[in-house]
N, C-alpha and C positions, 0 to 999 in steps of 0.2 A: 916884310917885317913890320912896316908902319901900320898895315891893315890889321895885323894880329894884335899889335899894341893898342890900336884904336878900338878893336873889338873887346879887348880885355878891359880897357877903361870904360867902355860902354856897359859892360857887364857889371863892373863895380858901381857905376852910376845907377844902374837898375837896382842892385842889391842894397846899396847904402840907405836909400829912403825906406825900404822895407824894414831894415833893422832899426832905423830911427822910429818908425811907427810903433815899435814894440816897447816904447819907453814909459808906458803907464805903470803905476805902482802895482805890486803883486796882488794886493787885496782888491784893487779896482778890477784887474783882469780876471781874478777868480770870481768876483761878484758878477761881472758882466757875462762872461762866457764859460765859466767853470775851468778856464785854462790858466796855467801859470805863465809868468813872463818867460821862464825857461822854455816852455813848450812853444810859445810864440816865436822866440828866437830860433829854436830848432826848426820850426816850420819855415821861417823866412830863409834860413840857411839851405834847407832842402830845395826850396823854390829857386834860389839863386844858383845852386849847383846845377840843377837841371837846365835852367835857362842858359847858363854859360856853356854847358855841353852842347845844347842845341845850336848856340851861336857859332861854335867851332865845327859843327857837322855840315859838310857840304851838301847833304841831301835834304836838310830841313830848313825852313824859313822860320826862325824863332819869333818873328814879329807877327806871325799869323797864328801862333799857338799861345793861348792863355793858360797859365799854370797857377793853381791855387793849392795850398797845402794846409790841411787842418788835422792836427793831432797825428801827423805821420801819414795821412791819407792824401794822395795827390790826385787832383782832378784836372784833366786836360780837356780844354775846349778850344774851338776854332775850326779852321778849314785847311785841309791838305789836299794835294792833287791825287794821291793814289793810296790804295790799301797798304802798300809797302811802307810809305811814309808814316801812315797812321800806326802801323805795328812797330816801326822803328822808334817813333816817339814814345810809345808805351814801354818798350823794352829798356830804353835809356832811363826812363823815369823809375821803373821797377828796380833797377840796379844801383840807384843812388843810395848812399848811406842814410839810414834813418827812415827809409820809406817802409811803411807797413803794408800798404796796398795802393793800387792805382785804378782810378775810374777813368777809362779812356773814352771820352765823349766827343772825340774829334770827328768832324764830318768830312767825308770824301766827296770832292767835287772836281770833275775834269776842268771846269771853268774857274777854278780857284784863282788863276792868274788874271783872267778877265774881270772877275768880280773884285779884285784888289783895288781897282780905281774907286769903288764905291765905299771903301773903308778908309777913314782918315789915317794918314801916316803920322807917326810921332816925329818930333824934331830929329831924334837920333836916327830914325829910319831914313828920313829925308837926307840927312848928312851922309849916311852910308851909301845911299843911292847916288848922290852927287859925286862921291869919291869913286864909286864903281864906274860911272859914266866917264869921268876924267881918265881913269886907268885904261878903259877900253879905247878912248880917243887917242891916247898916247901910244898904245900898242899898235893901233891901226896906222898911225902916222909914221911909225918906225918900221913898218912892214913893206918890203919891196913887192911890187905887183898889186898894191892896193892904193887907190886914190882916195885918201881919207877925207879930203875936202868935199867929196860928193856923197859921203855917207853921214846921215844923221844918227846920233846915238842917244837914246833915252833909257832911263832905268827906273823901274817902279817895283818896290818890294823885292829887289835882287834880280828881277827879270829884265834883261836887256833887249830892247827892240832896235833893230837896224832898219832904217828906211833910206830911200834915195835911189840913185842909179849907179850901176857899175857897167864896165865895158864888156864883161864876159861872164860865163858861168864859172870859170876858174877863179876869177876875182871874187865872185859872190861866195864861193866855197871857202876860199882863203880868208875872207873877212869873217865868215862864220866861225872858222876854226880858231882864228886869233882871239875872237871874242870869247868863245867857250873856254879857252885856256887862260883867260885873264882872272886873276885873283878877285874874289868877291862876287863873281857872276854865278847865280844859281841856275838860271835858265836863259835860253836865247830864242827870240822870235825874229826870223829873218823875213823882212818884207821888202827886200831889195829888188828893183826892176833891172833887167838886163837890156 
């Protein structure tokens, strides 16, 4: 429940500055871009809706997808791991109210998780990652058959990496299962040694 509330507050924090940036006068906006303030607000609302939907979708990492909306045309850019994720992001955007069309420029890269370290995380992403790490550590500590003190947990862009040593393959599998079922976990990389 706390994670969903935190995610909602994060979405509002993302959307609020966009709406504030639309505060120039109508004549200024029309003179600069040929757009009205109303259209800028509509575009910001579309972007916020899509970003929020991505945030609550367990298959997408919204922090790797950049969304721009201009006069109802949504442009998606960034990196996803599979064609399925690329198509899912496009379909979600197409179905948002007010969207006239979608230009899906998302790149598919199997190494998207590995390349994430080269991309600076925002403060909000770092907070989400830290929260996910804490949730996984707590879940492992409460699981019988897992010696949590021997397992290191790190999270980057929603991908949890487990390192350290375990006593058996069964413990390794149990630790992976507990991690996958922890809220906030997008993917799991198991680097545990038996």
